[in-house]
C-alpha positions as CSV (number, residue, x, y, z in Angstrom):
1,X,0.4,0.0,0.0
2,X,1.5,3.4,-0.7
3,X,2.7,5.5,2.1
4,X,0.4,8.5,1.1
5,X,-2.8,6.2,0.9
6,X,-2.5,4.9,4.5
7,X,-6.4,4.5,6.1
8,X,-7.0,6.3,9.2
9,X,-7.0,4.2,12.5
10,X,-10.5,2.1,12.6
11,X,-10.6,3.4,16.4
12,X,-9.6,6.7,17.3
13,X,-6.7,7.7,20.3
14,X,-7.1,8.6,23.8
15,X,-7.4,12.9,23.1
16,X,-4.8,14.5,24.6
17,X,-5.5,17.0,27.0
18,X,-4.4,20.6,27.0
19,X,-2.3,19.6,30.6
20,X,-0.8,16.5,29.6
21,X,0.8,18.6,25.8
22,X,1.7,21.2,28.2
23,X,3.5,18.8,30.5
24,X,5.5,17.3,27.3
25,X,6.1,20.5,26.0
26,X,7.6,21.5,29.5
27,X,9.2,17.8,29.4
28,X,10.5,19.0,25.8
29,X,12.2,22.4,27.3
30,X,14.0,20.8,30.4
31,X,15.6,18.3,27.9
32,X,16.3,20.0,25.5
33,X,18.1,23.1,27.8
34,X,20.3,20.6,28.8
35,X,22.1,20.1,25.7
36,X,21.4,23.8,24.5
37,X,23.2,25.2,27.9
38,X,25.8,22.4,27.1
39,X,26.2,23.7,23.5
40,X,27.2,27.0,25.0
41,X,29.4,25.5,27.9
42,X,31.4,23.2,26.8
43,X,32.9,25.6,24.1
44,X,33.3,28.3,26.3
45,X,35.1,25.8,28.7
46,X,38.1,24.3,25.7
47,X,38.0,28.1,24.5
48,X,39.2,29.5,28.1
49,X,41.4,25.8,28.2
50,X,43.4,27.3,25.2
51,X,42.1,25.0,23.0
52,X,41.8,26.0,18.9
53,X,39.3,27.1,16.7
54,X,39.1,24.0,15.0
55,X,38.8,22.0,18.5
56,X,36.0,24.1,19.3
57,X,33.8,23.4,16.1
58,X,34.9,19.9,15.4
59,X,33.0,20.1,20.0
60,X,30.0,21.6,18.4
61,X,29.6,19.7,15.2
62,X,29.6,16.4,17.8
63,X,25.9,17.9,19.2
64,X,24.5,17.5,15.3
65,X,26.5,14.3,14.9
66,X,24.8,11.7,16.8
67,X,21.7,12.4,15.9
68,X,22.7,11.9,12.3
69,X,24.0,7.9,12.7
70,X,21.3,7.5,15.8
71,X,18.0,9.0,14.5
72,X,17.2,6.1,12.6
73,X,17.6,3.4,15.1
74,X,15.6,5.7,18.0
75,X,12.2,6.0,15.5
76,X,12.6,2.4,14.9
77,X,12.9,2.0,18.7
78,X,9.7,4.3,19.9
79,X,7.7,2.6,16.9
80,X,8.8,-1.1,18.7
81,X,8.9,0.6,22.3
82,X,6.1,3.3,22.5
83,X,6.9,6.8,24.5
84,X,8.2,6.3,28.0
85,X,10.8,3.5,27.4
86,X,12.9,5.7,24.6
87,X,12.6,9.2,27.2
88,X,13.7,6.9,30.3
89,X,16.8,6.5,28.1
90,X,17.4,9.9,26.8
91,X,16.5,11.1,30.6
92,X,19.5,8.7,31.5
93,X,22.3,9.0,28.7
94,X,21.3,13.0,28.7
95,X,22.0,13.5,32.6
96,X,24.9,10.9,32.5
97,X,26.7,13.3,29.5
98,X,26.4,16.8,31.9
99,X,27.9,14.6,34.7
100,X,30.3,13.6,33.2
101,X,31.6,16.6,32.0
102,X,31.1,17.7,36.2
103,X,33.6,14.9,37.1
104,X,36.4,15.0,34.3
105,X,36.0,18.6,33.4
106,X,38.7,17.8,30.2
107,X,38.3,18.5,26.4
108,X,38.2,14.6,25.4
109,X,34.8,13.9,27.6
110,X,32.9,17.2,27.0
111,X,33.2,15.7,23.3
112,X,32.1,12.4,24.8
113,X,29.3,14.7,26.6
114,X,28.7,16.6,23.7
115,X,27.4,12.8,21.6
116,X,25.7,11.6,24.8
117,X,23.3,14.7,25.4
118,X,22.7,15.9,21.0
119,X,22.0,11.6,20.8
120,X,19.8,11.7,23.5
121,X,17.6,15.2,22.9
122,X,17.3,13.2,19.1
123,X,16.0,10.5,20.0
124,X,13.7,11.8,22.9
125,X,12.3,14.6,20.4
126,X,11.1,11.6,17.7
127,X,9.3,9.5,20.1
128,X,7.7,12.8,21.3
129,X,6.6,13.9,17.7
130,X,5.5,10.1,17.1
131,X,3.4,10.2,20.3
132,X,1.6,13.6,19.9
133,X,1.3,12.5,16.3
134,X,-1.0,9.6,17.0
135,X,-2.6,11.3,19.8
136,X,-4.1,13.5,17.1
137,X,-8.1,12.8,16.6
138,X,-7.9,14.9,13.2
139,X,-5.7,17.2,10.7
140,X,-6.8,20.2,12.5
141,X,-5.2,18.8,15.8
142,X,-2.4,17.5,14.0
143,X,-0.9,20.9,12.7
144,X,-2.3,23.2,16.1
145,X,-0.6,20.5,18.8
146,X,2.5,20.4,16.3
147,X,2.7,24.3,16.8
148,X,2.4,24.3,20.7
149,X,5.1,21.7,20.6
150,X,7.3,23.4,18.2
151,X,7.7,26.2,20.4
152,X,9.5,24.1,23.3
153,X,12.4,24.1,20.9
154,X,12.6,28.2,20.7
155,X,12.3,28.3,24.0
156,X,14.8,26.0,25.7
157,X,17.4,27.7,23.2
158,X,16.6,30.9,25.2
159,X,16.6,28.8,28.8
160,X,19.8,26.7,28.4
161,X,22.5,28.8,27.2
162,X,20.5,31.8,30.0
163,X,21.1,29.7,32.8
164,X,24.0,28.1,31.8
165,X,26.0,31.7,31.3
166,X,24.4,32.6,35.0
167,X,25.6,29.5,36.2
168,X,29.1,30.1,34.9
169,X,30.0,33.5,36.5
170,X,28.2,32.5,39.7
171,X,30.4,29.0,40.0
172,X,32.3,28.0,37.4
173,X,31.9,25.3,34.8
174,X,31.8,22.0,37.2
175,X,28.4,24.0,38.7
176,X,27.1,24.7,35.7
177,X,27.6,21.0,34.4
178,X,26.2,19.6,37.6
179,X,23.0,21.8,37.1
180,X,22.8,20.8,33.4
181,X,22.4,17.3,34.6
182,X,19.5,17.9,36.8
183,X,17.1,19.0,33.6
184,X,17.1,16.2,31.9
185,X,15.4,14.7,35.1
186,X,13.0,17.9,35.1
187,X,11.3,16.3,32.3
188,X,11.1,12.7,34.0
189,X,9.0,14.5,36.3
190,X,6.9,16.1,33.9
191,X,6.7,13.1,31.6
192,X,6.5,10.2,33.6
193,X,2.8,9.8,34.0
194,X,1.8,10.3,30.4
195,X,-0.5,7.0,29.6
196,X,1.0,5.3,26.8
197,X,-1.2,5.0,23.2
198,X,-2.3,1.7,22.0
199,X,0.1,-0.7,20.0
200,X,-0.4,-0.6,16.4
201,X,-2.1,-2.7,14.9
202,X,-0.3,-5.4,12.7
203,X,-2.8,-6.8,10.2
204,X,-1.9,-10.8,9.3
205,X,-0.1,-10.5,5.8
206,X,1.7,-7.3,6.5
207,X,5.8,-7.5,5.6
208,X,7.8,-4.8,7.8
209,X,9.5,-2.7,5.5
210,X,12.6,-1.8,4.3
211,X,14.3,2.1,5.8
212,X,14.8,2.8,2.1
213,X,11.4,1.6,0.9
214,X,9.5,4.7,2.4
215,X,11.7,6.6,-0.1
216,X,10.0,5.2,-2.9
217,X,6.8,6.9,-2.3
218,X,6.9,10.2,-3.8
219,X,5.3,12.2,-1.2
220,X,8.2,11.4,1.0
221,X,10.8,12.5,-1.1
222,X,9.1,16.1,-1.8
223,X,8.7,16.4,1.8
224,X,12.3,15.5,2.7
225,X,14.0,17.7,0.0
226,X,11.5,20.6,1.0
227,X,12.7,20.1,4.5
228,X,16.1,20.4,4.1
229,X,15.9,23.8,1.7
230,X,14.0,25.2,4.7
231,X,16.1,23.9,7.2
232,X,19.7,25.0,4.9
233,X,17.8,28.3,5.1
234,X,18.0,28.6,9.1
235,X,21.5,27.5,8.6
236,X,22.6,30.1,6.1
237,X,20.7,32.7,7.8
238,X,23.0,31.6,11.0
239,X,26.4,31.4,9.4
240,X,25.9,34.3,7.0
241,X,24.4,37.3,8.8
242,X,27.3,37.6,11.5
243,X,29.3,37.5,8.1
244,X,27.5,40.4,6.2
245,X,26.9,42.6,9.3
246,X,30.4,42.7,9.7
247,X,31.0,43.7,6.5
248,X,28.5,46.7,6.8
249,X,30.6,47.7,9.7
250,X,27.3,46.1,12.2
251,X,28.3,45.9,16.1
252,X,28.6,42.8,17.5
253,X,25.5,44.0,19.6
254,X,23.9,44.8,16.9
255,X,24.0,41.4,15.1
256,X,22.9,39.4,18.0
257,X,19.9,41.6,17.8
258,X,19.4,41.1,14.5
259,X,19.5,37.1,14.9
260,X,17.5,37.5,18.1
261,X,14.8,39.5,16.4
262,X,14.9,36.6,14.2
263,X,14.5,33.9,16.8
264,X,11.7,35.6,17.9
265,X,9.5,35.8,14.8
266,X,9.9,32.5,15.2
267,X,8.8,31.7,18.5
268,X,6.0,34.4,18.1
269,X,4.1,33.0,14.3
270,X,4.0,29.4,16.3
271,X,2.2,30.6,19.4
272,X,-0.1,32.5,16.5
273,X,-0.5,29.4,13.9
274,X,-2.2,27.1,17.0
275,X,-5.5,29.0,16.3
276,X,-5.4,29.3,13.0
277,X,-4.8,25.9,12.3
278,X,-8.5,24.6,11.3
279,X,-8.2,27.1,8.2
280,X,-4.4,26.5,6.8
281,X,-3.6,23.8,4.7
282,X,-0.2,22.5,4.9
283,X,1.0,22.7,1.0
284,X,-0.2,26.1,1.3
285,X,1.8,27.8,4.1
286,X,4.7,25.8,3.3
287,X,4.9,26.9,-0.7
288,X,4.2,30.3,0.2
289,X,6.5,30.0,2.8
290,X,9.4,29.3,0.3
291,X,8.6,31.9,-2.3
292,X,8.6,34.5,0.6
293,X,11.8,33.3,1.5
294,X,13.6,33.9,-1.4
295,X,12.4,37.1,-1.8
296,X,13.7,38.1,1.3
297,X,17.1,36.0,0.8
298,X,17.1,38.7,-2.9
299,X,17.1,41.6,-1.1
300,X,18.9,40.6,2.5
301,X,22.4,41.3,0.9
302,X,21.4,44.7,-0.4
303,X,20.2,46.2,2.7
304,X,23.0,48.3,4.1
305,X,22.3,49.1,8.1
306,X,21.1,47.2,11.2
307,X,17.4,48.4,10.9
308,X,17.0,47.5,7.3
309,X,18.4,43.7,8.1
310,X,16.8,43.5,11.4
311,X,13.4,43.7,9.6
312,X,14.3,41.6,6.7
313,X,15.4,38.8,9.4
314,X,12.2,39.0,11.7
315,X,10.0,38.4,8.4
316,X,12.0,35.7,7.7
317,X,11.3,34.7,11.8
318,X,7.9,34.6,10.7
319,X,8.0,33.0,7.2
320,X,10.7,29.9,8.1
321,X,8.7,29.7,11.9
322,X,5.8,28.5,10.2
323,X,6.9,25.8,8.5
324,X,8.0,23.2,11.6
325,X,4.3,22.1,12.7
326,X,3.1,22.1,8.3
327,X,5.9,19.5,7.6
328,X,5.2,17.6,10.7
329,X,1.6,17.7,9.8
330,X,2.2,16.5,6.7
331,X,4.9,13.9,7.4
332,X,2.1,12.3,9.5
333,X,-0.5,11.9,7.1
334,X,1.8,10.2,4.3
335,X,3.5,7.6,6.2
336,X,2.0,4.3,7.7
337,X,1.1,4.8,11.6
338,X,3.4,2.2,12.4
339,X,6.4,3.5,11.3
340,X,5.7,7.1,12.0
341,X,8.8,7.2,14.3
342,X,10.9,5.9,11.3
343,X,10.2,8.6,8.8
344,X,10.8,11.0,11.8
345,X,14.4,9.8,12.5
346,X,14.6,9.9,8.7
347,X,13.5,13.8,8.6
348,X,16.0,14.1,11.7
349,X,18.9,12.6,10.2
350,X,18.7,14.3,7.4
351,X,18.0,17.7,9.0
352,X,21.3,17.5,11.2
353,X,23.3,15.9,8.4
354,X,23.1,19.6,6.7
355,X,23.9,21.1,9.7
356,X,27.2,19.1,10.4
357,X,28.4,19.7,6.3
358,X,25.7,22.8,5.0
359,X,28.1,25.4,7.6
360,X,31.6,24.2,5.9
361,X,30.1,24.4,2.4
362,X,28.9,28.3,3.2
363,X,32.3,29.0,4.3
364,X,34.5,27.6,1.6
365,X,31.7,29.4,-1.0
366,X,31.6,32.4,0.5
367,X,35.4,32.6,1.1
368,X,35.5,32.2,-2.7
369,X,32.5,34.0,-3.8
370,X,31.0,36.1,-1.5
371,X,28.3,36.1,0.9
372,X,25.7,37.2,-1.4
373,X,26.1,35.0,-3.6
374,X,25.6,32.1,-1.1
375,X,22.8,34.1,-0.2
376,X,20.7,34.3,-3.7
377,X,22.0,31.3,-4.3
378,X,19.7,29.6,-1.7
379,X,17.2,31.8,-2.3
380,X,16.7,30.6,-6.1
381,X,16.6,27.0,-4.8
382,X,14.2,27.7,-2.4
383,X,12.1,29.3,-4.8
384,X,12.5,26.2,-6.9
385,X,11.4,24.0,-4.4
386,X,8.0,25.9,-4.0
387,X,6.6,23.5,-6.9
388,X,7.9,20.6,-4.6
389,X,6.1,21.9,-1.9
390,X,2.5,22.6,-3.4
391,X,2.7,18.9,-4.7
392,X,3.2,17.8,-0.7
393,X,-1.2,17.8,-1.1
394,X,-2.4,14.3,0.5
395,X,-4.9,12.6,-1.9
396,X,-8.5,12.7,-0.8
397,X,-8.3,15.7,1.5
398,X,-11.6,17.8,2.3
399,X,-11.9,21.2,1.9
400,X,-10.8,23.8,5.1
401,X,-13.8,24.9,6.4
402,X,-15.4,28.0,4.0
403,X,-13.1,26.7,1.7
404,X,-15.1,25.2,-1.8
């Protein structure tokens, strides 16, 4: 059976209440904040110990590298075991990784801590997304709940570094690592009472497909390409804006404010999306966001002042921030329920592989051709990919309320 034509389950899953969803989001924030704090504190400690920028770059890449290799196994494990067991293991690994840095605050152990905390957050995210997706009663709930869920990482990326910075100034690195090791324990306190969903019923005669069978489905291929293009936009913005700002003579604080405006706008649009979910169509939002992103990338290098760049940054945040909930909703509609975790793992693997490789590509291209051309090249690719995004419309989709 085609993944795009998978029927809805005959028996609806238990409704995920607002309180239960809030507890899941709080748990996600706590675990993700541990990694975000480590991602700030570990490189800073390495720099203060005299390690080179190359070594620090390697350390940072390890946070994403583990997720490239663990995403698919973690997805399959979630499909087999459900929610609590994968999240419990992730909590244990993340807490142990930060605790190791507390006991042995040396560079090789920091690298191990990066692998452990990064991999555990990726594995837990897959289980959490799978659980929330299966709990949705219809496509409107899918979009709404994933919009709320997407606020978690954005909030954690604020809480984790802020907490780490305060702790470093007040008590040093070892106290920081010890406190960060406690964050995952808060995750388990939030999610331990979550009700497991019934296992997926496998029909007699159904064969377990291979992972790459998912890629034979045109809808899955389109979704991964679109997701990769949009993820590259996040990476190129984070990488190029400091370089572009430096060329314009803009101060470091202004560059930080430009990037901060992007993050705030991305978070704000995700707060609004749940209230509009019933009236939105995933493929319309994603293709529209891609076209808007292409236009903004075209004009961004032409901006000469911090205010002009800040406006472009905020508009770009609104555009790209709207995408992830729509991508997640589409993924759950076009893949078999028994393989949701595997599909989520494949998506996470692609994103993190991009996050490891693309900055190096951007750096090489920017040095050879100029950073403006990097913006324009990626913008052109995103504009061309909008057609694939429009073709993400699942078959037999009923019209939205008030639409023909």
